[in-house]
PQR file of N, CA, C, O and H, with PARSE charges and radii, in Angstrom:
ATOM      1  N   MET A   1     -29.067   0.285  15.855 -0.4000 1.5000
ATOM      2  CA  MET A   1     -28.661  -1.548  15.215 -0.0000 2.0000
ATOM      3  C   MET A   1     -27.910  -1.469  14.328  0.5500 1.7000
ATOM      4  O   MET A   1     -26.680  -1.521  14.323 -0.5500 1.4000
ATOM      5  N   TYR A   2     -29.367  -1.202  12.713 -0.4000 1.5000
ATOM      6  CA  TYR A   2     -28.599  -1.143  12.147 -0.0000 2.0000
ATOM      7  C   TYR A   2     -27.376   0.093  11.653  0.5500 1.7000
ATOM      8  O   TYR A   2     -26.522  -0.170  10.807 -0.5500 1.4000
ATOM      9  H   TYR A   2     -30.366  -1.160  12.718  0.4000 1.0000
ATOM     10  N   ASN A   3     -27.462   1.293  12.262 -0.4000 1.5000
ATOM     11  CA  ASN A   3     -27.506   2.403  11.836 -0.0000 2.0000
ATOM     12  C   ASN A   3     -25.689   2.454  12.599  0.5500 1.7000
ATOM     13  O   ASN A   3     -24.763   2.966  11.971 -0.5500 1.4000
ATOM     14  H   ASN A   3     -28.156   1.507  12.950  0.4000 1.0000
ATOM     15  N   ARG A   4     -25.518   1.869  13.902 -0.4000 1.5000
ATOM     16  CA  ARG A   4     -24.704   1.344  14.160 -0.0000 2.0000
ATOM     17  C   ARG A   4     -23.428   0.015  13.244  0.5500 1.7000
ATOM     18  O   ARG A   4     -22.201  -0.032  13.321 -0.5500 1.4000
ATOM     19  H   ARG A   4     -26.271   1.453  14.412  0.4000 1.0000
ATOM     20  N   ARG A   5     -24.396  -0.880  12.458 -0.4000 1.5000
ATOM     21  CA  ARG A   5     -23.567  -1.306  11.721 -0.0000 2.0000
ATOM     22  C   ARG A   5     -23.110  -0.528  10.275  0.5500 1.7000
ATOM     23  O   ARG A   5     -21.970  -0.548   9.810 -0.5500 1.4000
ATOM     24  H   ARG A   5     -25.393  -0.842  12.396  0.4000 1.0000
ATOM     25  N   VAL A   6     -23.973  -0.023   9.841 -0.4000 1.5000
ATOM     26  CA  VAL A   6     -23.602   0.725   9.237 -0.0000 2.0000
ATOM     27  C   VAL A   6     -22.737   1.590   9.140  0.5500 1.7000
ATOM     28  O   VAL A   6     -22.294   1.945   8.048 -0.5500 1.4000
ATOM     29  H   VAL A   6     -24.899  -0.007  10.218  0.4000 1.0000
ATOM     30  N   ILE A   7     -22.380   2.036  10.178 -0.4000 1.5000
ATOM     31  CA  ILE A   7     -20.973   2.817  10.919 -0.0000 2.0000
ATOM     32  C   ILE A   7     -19.838   2.228  11.226  0.5500 1.7000
ATOM     33  O   ILE A   7     -18.770   2.627  10.761 -0.5500 1.4000
ATOM     34  H   ILE A   7     -22.740   1.748  11.065  0.4000 1.0000
ATOM     35  N   SER A   8     -19.926   1.280  11.989 -0.4000 1.5000
ATOM     36  CA  SER A   8     -18.758   0.620  12.069 -0.0000 2.0000
ATOM     37  C   SER A   8     -18.670   0.090  10.755  0.5500 1.7000
ATOM     38  O   SER A   8     -17.488   0.344  10.525 -0.5500 1.4000
ATOM     39  H   SER A   8     -20.793   0.956  12.367  0.4000 1.0000
ATOM     40  N   PHE A   9     -19.198  -0.604   9.489 -0.4000 1.5000
ATOM     41  CA  PHE A   9     -18.771  -1.267   8.575 -0.0000 2.0000
ATOM     42  C   PHE A   9     -18.077   0.259   7.721  0.5500 1.7000
ATOM     43  O   PHE A   9     -16.870   0.103   7.901 -0.5500 1.4000
ATOM     44  H   PHE A   9     -20.158  -0.810   9.676  0.4000 1.0000
ATOM     45  N   SER A  10     -18.205   1.259   7.119 -0.4000 1.5000
ATOM     46  CA  SER A  10     -18.392   2.297   6.633 -0.0000 2.0000
ATOM     47  C   SER A  10     -17.322   3.154   7.468  0.5500 1.7000
ATOM     48  O   SER A  10     -16.960   4.273   7.106 -0.5500 1.4000
ATOM     49  H   SER A  10     -19.186   1.386   6.973  0.4000 1.0000
ATOM     50  N   PHE A  11     -16.814   2.452   8.725 -0.4000 1.5000
ATOM     51  CA  PHE A  11     -15.196   3.214   8.421 -0.0000 2.0000
ATOM     52  C   PHE A  11     -14.229   1.942   9.368  0.5500 1.7000
ATOM     53  O   PHE A  11     -13.370   2.063  10.242 -0.5500 1.4000
ATOM     54  H   PHE A  11     -17.109   1.543   9.018  0.4000 1.0000
ATOM     55  N   SER A  12     -15.017   0.426   8.530 -0.4000 1.5000
ATOM     56  CA  SER A  12     -13.868  -0.839   7.992 -0.0000 2.0000
ATOM     57  C   SER A  12     -13.737  -0.598   6.691  0.5500 1.7000
ATOM     58  O   SER A  12     -12.886  -1.234   6.068 -0.5500 1.4000
ATOM     59  H   SER A  12     -15.714   0.328   7.820  0.4000 1.0000
ATOM     60  N   PHE A  13     -14.372   0.151   6.175 -0.4000 1.5000
ATOM     61  CA  PHE A  13     -13.697   0.239   5.247 -0.0000 2.0000
ATOM     62  C   PHE A  13     -13.021   1.597   4.895  0.5500 1.7000
ATOM     63  O   PHE A  13     -12.389   1.661   3.840 -0.5500 1.4000
ATOM     64  H   PHE A  13     -15.064   0.667   6.681  0.4000 1.0000
ATOM     65  N   ILE A  14     -13.090   2.453   5.530 -0.4000 1.5000
ATOM     66  CA  ILE A  14     -12.089   3.531   5.164 -0.0000 2.0000
ATOM     67  C   ILE A  14     -11.037   3.020   5.213  0.5500 1.7000
ATOM     68  O   ILE A  14     -10.230   3.140   4.292 -0.5500 1.4000
ATOM     69  H   ILE A  14     -13.603   2.402   6.387  0.4000 1.0000
ATOM     70  N   ASN A  15     -10.744   2.187   6.522 -0.4000 1.5000
ATOM     71  CA  ASN A  15      -9.118   1.651   7.220 -0.0000 2.0000
ATOM     72  C   ASN A  15      -8.795   0.974   6.355  0.5500 1.7000
ATOM     73  O   ASN A  15      -7.697   1.181   5.840 -0.5500 1.4000
ATOM     74  H   ASN A  15     -11.400   2.089   7.270  0.4000 1.0000
ATOM     75  N   PHE A  16      -9.799  -0.290   5.787 -0.4000 1.5000
ATOM     76  CA  PHE A  16      -9.145  -0.842   4.356 -0.0000 2.0000
ATOM     77  C   PHE A  16      -8.111   0.206   3.248  0.5500 1.7000
ATOM     78  O   PHE A  16      -6.949   0.076   2.863 -0.5500 1.4000
ATOM     79  H   PHE A  16     -10.692  -0.458   6.206  0.4000 1.0000
ATOM     80  N   SER A  17      -9.228   1.314   2.970 -0.4000 1.5000
ATOM     81  CA  SER A  17      -8.771   1.921   2.063 -0.0000 2.0000
ATOM     82  C   SER A  17      -7.541   2.746   1.813  0.5500 1.7000
ATOM     83  O   SER A  17      -6.976   3.258   0.847 -0.5500 1.4000
ATOM     84  H   SER A  17     -10.172   1.419   3.283  0.4000 1.0000
ATOM     85  N   THR A  18      -7.333   2.623   3.460 -0.4000 1.5000
ATOM     86  CA  THR A  18      -5.892   2.998   4.189 -0.0000 2.0000
ATOM     87  C   THR A  18      -5.359   2.630   4.307  0.5500 1.7000
ATOM     88  O   THR A  18      -4.186   2.949   4.502 -0.5500 1.4000
ATOM     89  H   THR A  18      -7.792   2.208   4.245  0.4000 1.0000
ATOM     90  N   ILE A  19      -5.776   1.830   4.276 -0.4000 1.5000
ATOM     91  CA  ILE A  19      -3.648   0.622   5.058 -0.0000 2.0000
ATOM     92  C   ILE A  19      -3.866   0.291   3.170  0.5500 1.7000
ATOM     93  O   ILE A  19      -2.876   0.139   2.455 -0.5500 1.4000
ATOM     94  H   ILE A  19      -6.729   1.571   4.118  0.4000 1.0000
ATOM     95  N   TYR A  20      -5.173   0.234   2.664 -0.4000 1.5000
ATOM     96  CA  TYR A  20      -4.366  -0.086   0.976 -0.0000 2.0000
ATOM     97  C   TYR A  20      -3.410   0.577  -0.173  0.5500 1.7000
ATOM     98  O   TYR A  20      -2.470   0.216  -0.881 -0.5500 1.4000
ATOM     99  H   TYR A  20      -5.978   0.358   3.245  0.4000 1.0000
ATOM    100  N   THR A  21      -3.997   1.463  -0.007 -0.4000 1.5000
ATOM    101  CA  THR A  21      -3.420   3.273  -0.502 -0.0000 2.0000
ATOM    102  C   THR A  21      -2.138   3.156   0.008  0.5500 1.7000
ATOM    103  O   THR A  21      -1.298   3.730  -0.685 -0.5500 1.4000
ATOM    104  H   THR A  21      -4.761   1.756   0.568  0.4000 1.0000
ATOM    105  N   ALA A  22      -1.591   2.432   1.286 -0.4000 1.5000
ATOM    106  CA  ALA A  22       0.034   2.875   2.088 -0.0000 2.0000
ATOM    107  C   ALA A  22       0.533   1.342   1.619  0.5500 1.7000
ATOM    108  O   ALA A  22       1.736   1.137   1.457 -0.5500 1.4000
ATOM    109  H   ALA A  22      -2.274   1.965   1.848  0.4000 1.0000
ATOM    110  N   ALA A  23      -0.353   0.386   1.430 -0.4000 1.5000
ATOM    111  CA  ALA A  23       0.544  -0.760   1.124 -0.0000 2.0000
ATOM    112  C   ALA A  23       1.125  -0.615  -0.165  0.5500 1.7000
ATOM    113  O   ALA A  23       2.295  -0.913  -0.404 -0.5500 1.4000
ATOM    114  H   ALA A  23      -1.331   0.553   1.561  0.4000 1.0000
ATOM    115  N   SER A  24      -0.150   0.106  -1.488 -0.4000 1.5000
ATOM    116  CA  SER A  24       0.578  -0.010  -2.918 -0.0000 2.0000
ATOM    117  C   SER A  24       1.180   0.844  -2.646  0.5500 1.7000
ATOM    118  O   SER A  24       2.349   0.460  -2.613 -0.5500 1.4000
ATOM    119  H   SER A  24      -1.100   0.348  -1.294  0.4000 1.0000
ATOM    120  N   SER A  25       1.071   2.478  -2.262 -0.4000 1.5000
ATOM    121  CA  SER A  25       2.209   2.867  -2.397 -0.0000 2.0000
ATOM    122  C   SER A  25       4.024   2.297  -1.536  0.5500 1.7000
ATOM    123  O   SER A  25       5.116   2.740  -1.891 -0.5500 1.4000
ATOM    124  H   SER A  25       0.121   2.790  -2.288  0.4000 1.0000
ATOM    125  N   ILE A  26       3.913   1.800  -0.998 -0.4000 1.5000
ATOM    126  CA  ILE A  26       5.158   1.250   0.232 -0.0000 2.0000
ATOM    127  C   ILE A  26       5.062   0.366  -1.656  0.5500 1.7000
ATOM    128  O   ILE A  26       5.216   0.835  -2.784 -0.5500 1.4000
ATOM    129  H   ILE A  26       3.026   1.439  -0.709  0.4000 1.0000
ATOM    130  N   PHE A  27       4.939  -0.167  -1.462 -0.4000 1.5000
ATOM    131  CA  PHE A  27       5.191  -1.388  -2.426 -0.0000 2.0000
ATOM    132  C   PHE A  27       5.559  -0.318  -4.270  0.5500 1.7000
ATOM    133  O   PHE A  27       6.662  -0.576  -4.754 -0.5500 1.4000
ATOM    134  H   PHE A  27       4.815  -0.548  -0.546  0.4000 1.0000
ATOM    135  N   LYS A  28       5.086   0.233  -4.704 -0.4000 1.5000
ATOM    136  CA  LYS A  28       5.245   1.038  -5.170 -0.0000 2.0000
ATOM    137  C   LYS A  28       7.035   1.973  -5.294  0.5500 1.7000
ATOM    138  O   LYS A  28       7.813   2.209  -6.218 -0.5500 1.4000
ATOM    139  H   LYS A  28       4.190   0.442  -4.311  0.4000 1.0000
ATOM    140  N   GLY A  29       7.021   2.134  -4.432 -0.4000 1.5000
ATOM    141  CA  GLY A  29       8.283   2.421  -3.133 -0.0000 2.0000
ATOM    142  C   GLY A  29       9.177   1.607  -3.725  0.5500 1.7000
ATOM    143  O   GLY A  29      10.004   1.962  -4.565 -0.5500 1.4000
ATOM    144  H   GLY A  29       6.389   1.941  -3.682  0.4000 1.0000
ATOM    145  N   GLY A  30       9.039   0.638  -3.345 -0.4000 1.5000
ATOM    146  CA  GLY A  30      10.164  -1.015  -2.931 -0.0000 2.0000
ATOM    147  C   GLY A  30      10.544  -0.848  -4.822  0.5500 1.7000
ATOM    148  O   GLY A  30      11.424  -0.350  -5.525 -0.5500 1.4000
ATOM    149  H   GLY A  30       8.367   0.350  -2.662  0.4000 1.0000
ATOM    150  N   LEU A  31       9.519  -1.457  -4.965 -0.4000 1.5000
ATOM    151  CA  LEU A  31       9.391  -1.635  -7.086 -0.0000 2.0000
ATOM    152  C   LEU A  31      10.568  -0.966  -7.239  0.5500 1.7000
ATOM    153  O   LEU A  31      11.684  -1.348  -7.592 -0.5500 1.4000
ATOM    154  H   LEU A  31       8.804  -1.862  -4.394  0.4000 1.0000
ATOM    155  N   ALA A  32      10.221  -0.113  -6.979 -0.4000 1.5000
ATOM    156  CA  ALA A  32      11.290   1.429  -7.590 -0.0000 2.0000
ATOM    157  C   ALA A  32      12.412   1.683  -7.424  0.5500 1.7000
ATOM    158  O   ALA A  32      13.068   2.339  -8.233 -0.5500 1.4000
ATOM    159  H   ALA A  32       9.315   0.197  -6.693  0.4000 1.0000
ATOM    160  N   ARG A  33      13.103   0.973  -5.779 -0.4000 1.5000
ATOM    161  CA  ARG A  33      14.079   1.015  -5.566 -0.0000 2.0000
ATOM    162  C   ARG A  33      14.795  -0.838  -5.544  0.5500 1.7000
ATOM    163  O   ARG A  33      15.754  -1.529  -5.200 -0.5500 1.4000
ATOM    164  H   ARG A  33      12.571   0.440  -5.122  0.4000 1.0000
ATOM    165  N   LEU A  34      13.913  -0.847  -5.974 -0.4000 1.5000
ATOM    166  CA  LEU A  34      14.228  -2.597  -6.679 -0.0000 2.0000
ATOM    167  C   LEU A  34      15.459  -2.923  -7.864  0.5500 1.7000
ATOM    168  O   LEU A  34      16.531  -3.517  -7.980 -0.5500 1.4000
ATOM    169  H   LEU A  34      13.134  -0.285  -6.254  0.4000 1.0000
ATOM    170  N   LEU A  35      14.519  -2.111  -8.620 -0.4000 1.5000
ATOM    171  CA  LEU A  35      14.970  -1.756  -9.900 -0.0000 2.0000
ATOM    172  C   LEU A  35      15.781  -1.274 -10.638  0.5500 1.7000
ATOM    173  O   LEU A  35      16.269  -1.595 -11.721 -0.5500 1.4000
ATOM    174  H   LEU A  35      13.649  -1.629  -8.525  0.4000 1.0000
ATOM    175  N   CYS A  36      15.934  -0.103  -9.653 -0.4000 1.5000
ATOM    176  CA  CYS A  36      16.976   0.345  -9.200 -0.0000 2.0000
ATOM    177  C   CYS A  36      18.622  -0.090  -9.072  0.5500 1.7000
ATOM    178  O   CYS A  36      19.712   0.132  -9.600 -0.5500 1.4000
ATOM    179  H   CYS A  36      15.537   0.158  -8.773  0.4000 1.0000
ATOM    180  N   GLY A  37      17.866  -1.027  -7.765 -0.4000 1.5000
ATOM    181  CA  GLY A  37      19.485  -1.722  -7.139 -0.0000 2.0000
ATOM    182  C   GLY A  37      19.756  -2.874  -7.878  0.5500 1.7000
ATOM    183  O   GLY A  37      20.808  -3.508  -7.802 -0.5500 1.4000
ATOM    184  H   GLY A  37      16.981  -1.207  -7.336  0.4000 1.0000
ATOM    185  N   VAL A  38      18.505  -3.230  -8.819 -0.4000 1.5000
ATOM    186  CA  VAL A  38      19.157  -3.760 -10.422 -0.0000 2.0000
ATOM    187  C   VAL A  38      19.781  -3.313 -11.051  0.5500 1.7000
ATOM    188  O   VAL A  38      20.886  -3.837 -10.911 -0.5500 1.4000
ATOM    189  H   VAL A  38      17.650  -2.715  -8.881  0.4000 1.0000
ATOM    190  N   LEU A  39      19.796  -2.771 -11.573 -0.4000 1.5000
ATOM    191  CA  LEU A  39      20.478  -1.762 -12.260 -0.0000 2.0000
ATOM    192  C   LEU A  39      21.940  -1.254 -12.412  0.5500 1.7000
ATOM    193  O   LEU A  39      22.637  -1.351 -13.423 -0.5500 1.4000
ATOM    194  H   LEU A  39      18.898  -2.346 -11.687  0.4000 1.0000
ATOM    195  N   TYR A  40      22.352  -0.568 -10.946 -0.4000 1.5000
ATOM    196  CA  TYR A  40      22.647  -0.587 -10.242 -0.0000 2.0000
ATOM    197  C   TYR A  40      23.867  -1.613 -10.265  0.5500 1.7000
ATOM    198  O   TYR A  40      24.999  -1.206 -10.526 -0.5500 1.4000
ATOM    199  H   TYR A  40      21.787  -0.490 -10.125  0.4000 1.0000
ATOM    200  N   TYR A  41      23.666  -2.661 -10.048 -0.4000 1.5000
ATOM    201  CA  TYR A  41      24.102  -4.220 -10.165 -0.0000 2.0000
ATOM    202  C   TYR A  41      24.673  -4.383 -11.045  0.5500 1.7000
ATOM    203  O   TYR A  41      25.880  -4.149 -10.989 -0.5500 1.4000
ATOM    204  H   TYR A  41      22.746  -2.992  -9.836  0.4000 1.0000
ATOM    205  N   LEU A  42      24.090  -4.854 -12.259 -0.4000 1.5000
ATOM    206  CA  LEU A  42      24.145  -4.281 -13.807 -0.0000 2.0000
ATOM    207  C   LEU A  42      25.774  -3.717 -13.945  0.5500 1.7000
ATOM    208  O   LEU A  42      26.925  -4.104 -14.148 -0.5500 1.4000
ATOM    209  H   LEU A  42      23.109  -5.044 -12.304  0.4000 1.0000
ATOM    210  N   LEU A  43      25.048  -2.651 -13.707 -0.4000 1.5000
ATOM    211  CA  LEU A  43      25.994  -1.396 -14.498 -0.0000 2.0000
ATOM    212  C   LEU A  43      27.405  -0.988 -13.417  0.5500 1.7000
ATOM    213  O   LEU A  43      28.254  -0.148 -13.714 -0.5500 1.4000
ATOM    214  H   LEU A  43      24.113  -2.337 -13.542  0.4000 1.0000
ATOM    215  N   CYS A  44      27.396  -1.613 -12.435 -0.4000 1.5000
ATOM    216  CA  CYS A  44      28.965  -1.723 -11.474 -0.0000 2.0000
ATOM    217  C   CYS A  44      29.508  -2.631 -11.405  0.5500 1.7000
ATOM    218  O   CYS A  44      30.523  -2.563 -10.712 -0.5500 1.4000
ATOM    219  H   CYS A  44      26.706  -2.295 -12.194  0.4000 1.0000
ATOM    220  N   SER A  45      29.151  -4.133 -12.121 -0.4000 1.5000
ATOM    221  CA  SER A  45      29.430  -5.252 -11.138 -0.0000 2.0000
ATOM    222  C   SER A  45      30.619  -5.547 -12.632  0.5500 1.7000
ATOM    223  O   SER A  45      31.391  -6.507 -12.627 -0.5500 1.4000
ATOM    224  H   SER A  45      28.327  -4.188 -12.684  0.4000 1.0000
TER
END
């Protein structure tokens, strides 16, 4: 019982860290794209 709980906890932790890294990379990419779009709009308007 204790072993299963530890395994499920570590699995959920790995899952959370994977989701977190994916979300942060998407957020950074979106942020860079947003900044490039704002600069492009300011320069070309």
